[in-house]
C-alpha positions as CSV (number, residue, x, y, z in Angstrom):
1,M,108.4,113.3,64.9
2,P,106.8,116.2,67.3
3,R,108.4,118.9,68.4
4,K,109.2,118.9,71.9
5,S,107.2,121.2,74.2
6,P,109.5,123.6,75.8
7,G,107.2,123.5,78.9
8,A,105.8,126.5,80.7
9,R,107.4,129.9,79.9
10,L,107.0,133.6,79.8
11,H,106.6,135.3,76.2
12,W,106.6,139.4,75.5
13,R,103.2,140.3,73.7
14,T,104.0,143.3,71.7
15,G,101.6,145.6,72.7
16,T,99.6,148.0,69.6
17,A,99.0,151.3,69.4
18,T,96.2,151.8,72.1
19,R,97.6,149.2,74.3
20,S,101.2,148.4,76.1
21,G,103.1,145.0,75.5
22,V,102.7,142.7,78.4
23,W,104.1,139.4,79.5
24,Q,102.4,136.2,78.8
25,I,102.7,132.8,80.7
26,R,102.5,130.0,77.9
27,D,102.4,126.1,78.5
28,T,101.1,123.2,76.5
29,G,97.9,122.6,75.4
30,D,97.8,126.4,74.1
31,I,97.9,128.3,77.5
32,R,97.9,131.8,77.7
33,L,97.9,133.6,80.5
34,S,98.4,137.4,81.0
35,T,100.3,138.3,83.7
36,G,99.3,142.1,83.5
37,T,102.9,143.7,83.7
38,N,105.6,144.7,81.7
39,S,107.5,144.4,84.4
40,R,110.0,141.2,83.8
41,P,111.0,140.6,87.9
42,E,107.2,140.6,88.3
43,A,106.2,138.6,85.4
44,E,109.2,135.7,86.7
45,R,107.5,135.7,90.0
46,Q,104.0,134.9,88.3
47,L,105.8,132.1,86.6
48,Q,107.1,130.7,89.6
49,A,103.7,130.7,91.3
50,Y,102.0,129.1,88.2
51,L,105.0,126.4,88.3
52,D,103.8,125.8,92.2
53,R,99.9,125.5,91.2
54,K,101.0,122.9,88.3
55,H,103.4,121.1,90.5
56,R,101.2,120.8,93.4
57,P,100.4,117.5,94.3
58,S,96.5,116.7,94.4
59,G,96.9,113.0,96.4
60,P,98.4,112.2,99.4
61,T,101.8,112.2,99.3
62,R,105.0,111.4,101.4
63,A,106.7,113.6,103.2
64,T,109.9,113.3,100.9
65,E,107.4,114.3,97.9
66,I,106.2,117.5,98.8
67,T,108.3,120.9,100.4
68,V,107.0,122.8,103.2
69,G,106.7,125.7,101.2
70,Q,104.0,124.0,98.9
71,I,102.0,123.2,102.2
72,L,102.3,126.9,103.4
73,E,100.7,127.4,99.8
74,I,97.9,125.3,100.2
75,Y,97.4,127.0,103.6
76,A,97.5,130.1,102.6
77,G,95.0,129.6,100.1
78,E,92.6,127.4,101.3
79,H,92.5,127.9,104.9
80,A,93.5,131.3,105.5
81,P,91.0,133.3,103.8
82,N,88.4,131.7,105.9
83,V,89.3,132.4,109.1
84,A,88.8,136.0,111.4
85,D,92.5,137.3,111.1
86,P,94.5,136.3,107.6
87,A,96.9,138.9,108.4
88,R,98.2,137.0,111.1
89,I,99.0,133.9,108.8
90,A,100.2,136.2,106.3
91,Y,102.8,137.8,108.7
92,A,104.2,134.2,109.9
93,I,104.4,132.8,106.5
94,D,106.3,135.2,105.3
95,A,108.5,134.7,107.8
96,L,109.0,131.2,107.5
97,A,109.0,130.7,104.1
98,P,112.6,131.9,103.5
99,F,113.6,129.4,105.8
100,W,111.9,126.5,105.1
101,G,110.4,127.1,101.6
102,D,112.7,124.8,99.6
103,L,112.9,122.3,102.4
104,W,111.2,118.7,102.1
105,V,108.5,118.2,104.7
106,S,110.8,115.3,105.8
107,D,113.5,117.8,106.8
108,L,111.6,118.8,109.4
109,K,112.6,117.5,112.7
110,G,114.0,119.0,115.9
111,E,117.4,120.3,114.6
112,T,116.0,122.6,112.0
113,C,113.1,124.0,113.9
114,R,116.3,125.0,116.4
115,R,118.0,126.4,113.7
116,Y,115.3,128.4,112.5
117,A,115.0,130.1,115.7
118,K,118.4,130.6,115.7
119,S,118.4,132.5,112.4
120,R,115.5,134.3,113.2
121,R,116.2,138.3,113.0
122,N,114.0,141.5,112.8
123,A,113.9,142.7,109.5
124,R,114.6,146.1,110.3
125,T,117.1,146.0,113.5
126,G,118.5,142.5,112.5
127,N,118.2,141.6,116.3
128,P,116.8,138.4,117.1
129,V,112.9,137.8,117.7
130,S,111.7,136.9,120.8
131,A,110.7,133.2,121.5
132,G,107.1,134.2,121.9
133,T,107.0,135.4,118.3
134,V,108.9,131.8,117.3
135,R,106.6,129.8,118.8
136,R,103.8,131.7,116.9
137,E,105.7,131.5,113.4
138,L,106.4,127.6,114.4
139,G,102.8,127.2,115.0
140,T,101.4,128.4,112.2
141,L,103.6,125.9,110.4
142,Q,102.1,123.1,112.4
143,A,99.0,124.3,111.6
144,A,99.5,124.1,107.9
145,L,100.9,120.9,108.4
146,N,97.8,119.4,110.2
147,Y,95.4,121.0,107.5
148,C,97.3,119.4,104.7
149,A,97.0,116.4,106.2
150,G,93.8,116.1,107.4
151,E,92.4,117.6,103.7
152,G,94.5,114.7,101.9
153,Y,97.4,116.5,100.6
154,L,100.1,114.7,103.2
155,L,99.7,111.1,104.3
156,E,101.3,112.1,107.8
157,A,101.6,115.0,109.6
158,P,105.2,115.4,111.5
159,K,105.6,117.0,114.7
160,V,107.0,120.5,115.1
161,V,109.4,121.1,117.6
162,L,109.0,125.0,119.7
163,P,110.9,126.7,122.1
164,D,110.1,126.6,125.6
165,S,107.5,129.4,126.4
166,P,108.2,132.6,127.5
167,P,107.8,133.3,131.6
168,P,104.5,134.8,132.0
169,K,104.5,139.1,132.6
170,E,105.2,140.0,136.1
171,R,105.6,143.7,135.8
172,W,102.4,146.0,135.7
173,L,102.4,149.6,135.5
174,T,101.8,151.4,139.2
175,R,99.2,153.6,139.9
176,Q,101.8,156.6,139.6
177,E,103.5,155.1,136.2
178,A,100.0,155.4,134.7
179,A,99.8,158.9,136.1
180,W,102.6,159.8,134.4
181,L,102.0,158.0,131.4
182,L,98.5,160.0,131.0
183,R,100.3,163.4,131.5
184,G,102.3,162.6,129.1
185,A,100.1,161.6,126.3
186,R,97.9,164.8,127.5
187,A,101.0,167.6,126.9
188,L,101.2,166.6,123.2
189,N,99.9,169.3,121.2
190,R,98.5,167.3,118.4
191,D,95.8,164.5,119.5
192,G,97.4,164.1,122.9
193,R,93.6,164.1,123.7
194,H,92.9,160.9,121.7
195,L,96.2,159.3,122.8
196,A,94.9,159.5,126.5
197,D,91.6,158.3,125.8
198,F,93.2,155.2,124.4
199,I,95.5,154.7,127.2
200,L,92.5,155.1,129.6
201,C,90.4,152.1,128.0
202,G,93.3,149.8,127.8
203,L,94.0,150.3,131.4
204,Y,90.7,150.0,132.9
205,T,88.7,147.5,130.2
206,G,92.7,145.6,129.4
207,S,91.6,145.4,125.5
208,R,93.5,144.9,122.8
209,K,94.9,147.8,120.5
210,D,92.3,146.9,117.3
211,T,89.5,146.4,119.9
212,I,90.4,150.1,121.4
213,L,90.8,151.4,118.1
214,R,87.6,150.0,116.6
215,L,85.0,151.1,119.2
216,H,82.1,153.2,118.8
217,I,80.1,154.9,121.8
218,D,76.4,153.9,121.8
219,T,76.6,152.8,118.3
220,P,76.2,149.3,117.5
221,S,78.8,148.2,114.5
222,T,79.6,145.3,112.4
223,R,83.4,146.5,112.2
224,G,84.2,147.2,115.7
225,G,83.0,146.5,119.0
226,W,80.7,149.2,121.0
227,I,80.4,151.1,124.6
228,D,76.6,151.0,126.3
229,T,76.7,154.1,128.4
230,R,73.4,153.2,129.6
231,N,74.2,150.0,131.2
232,G,77.6,150.3,131.2
233,I,78.7,147.4,129.2
234,L,81.4,147.1,126.6
235,Y,80.9,144.9,123.5
236,R,84.4,143.9,122.3
237,K,82.7,141.9,119.2
238,P,81.3,143.4,116.3
239,S,78.2,141.8,115.5
240,E,79.3,140.1,112.2
241,K,82.7,138.9,113.1
242,T,83.0,134.6,113.5
243,E,83.7,134.2,117.3
244,T,87.9,132.9,117.9
245,K,89.0,131.7,121.1
246,K,89.3,134.7,122.6
247,R,85.7,135.0,122.6
248,Q,85.8,138.8,123.3
249,R,82.8,138.7,126.0
250,P,80.9,141.4,127.0
251,A,82.3,143.4,130.3
252,R,80.5,145.4,132.3
253,L,82.8,148.9,132.5
254,P,83.9,150.2,136.1
255,K,82.1,153.2,137.4
256,R,84.7,156.0,136.8
257,Y,85.6,154.9,133.2
258,L,82.2,155.0,132.6
259,A,81.5,159.0,134.0
260,H,84.4,159.4,131.8
261,V,83.3,157.9,128.6
262,R,79.7,159.4,129.3
263,R,81.0,163.2,129.6
């Protein structure tokens, strides 16, 4: 009678005089995968990831037969690498996974969404996160469900209940407050001029932080936008960046700020 297979497991591969020992993942069918590490916790993490991939459904699955964690894993592995900002999806999944990872998709309803919103805390301060942050994270969860339903992993994507949108921002800097902000930046002993330039660009163009930090002057770039001082136009989008919903359309610069950039 053939011996029963022990299934996927970790195996310590002893090192040699020239090579240190490492943990291996072994499975039926003579599968041997090196984890590349001698750390047991890291090897266990890789084993869990291997098991998740092994047991991931390949065809249309009912909501009672697939976990939210598997949905997020599929979305992160197949869709996230092809978007303009995969880091944004990664941040959302890191926040979603501890609460949703072991729940079945069938557990997703209004009550669990509200419970998630109440449980979300800032990892550093322990304070509740804003409703806008929770909306973005749950929006990523909805996108992952829709993706898996569209790709044939899930029979039907349930609806994620989002918290109410936060009220629009109605408080803006006055001219006096902007002047105080610039004066404080210029008073710094180190990097004050660079901080003042950053603030001026934000005040005059309304550009986002990453856009400002990647700007070049009179030098088109594939990694960042650039300012054409001859024609007075700000090109926010890098030439090779895929256009997103934000679009980052070119904008004509105000005369006072253009004169500052030229100087």
